[in-house]
C-alpha positions, 0 to 999 in steps of 0.5 A, a space after each residue: 505500483 504507483 497506484 497501490 501506495 497513492 490508493 494507501 497514503 490516501 486512505 491513511 490517512 481520511 477518517 472512515 476506516 477506509 485504510 483499515 479496509 484495504 489492508 484486511 483485503 490484502 490480507 485475504 490475497 495469497 500471493 501479492 506480486 509487486 515488481 516495481 518497487 525498483 523501477 519507480 526507487 520507492 525505497 524500503 522506509 517509504 514502503 514501511 511508513 505507507 504500511 
């Protein structure tokens, strides 16, 4: 999970549409299980900022 969040943050701050490509890729996934949120202490505010 930390790697996913890092990748999304980096992509969001880059030019070239990488963030949009990542989001499009994740939209195609039928089921995405993210179970480390509580372990890493990511708050709702942080998660909403990233996405």
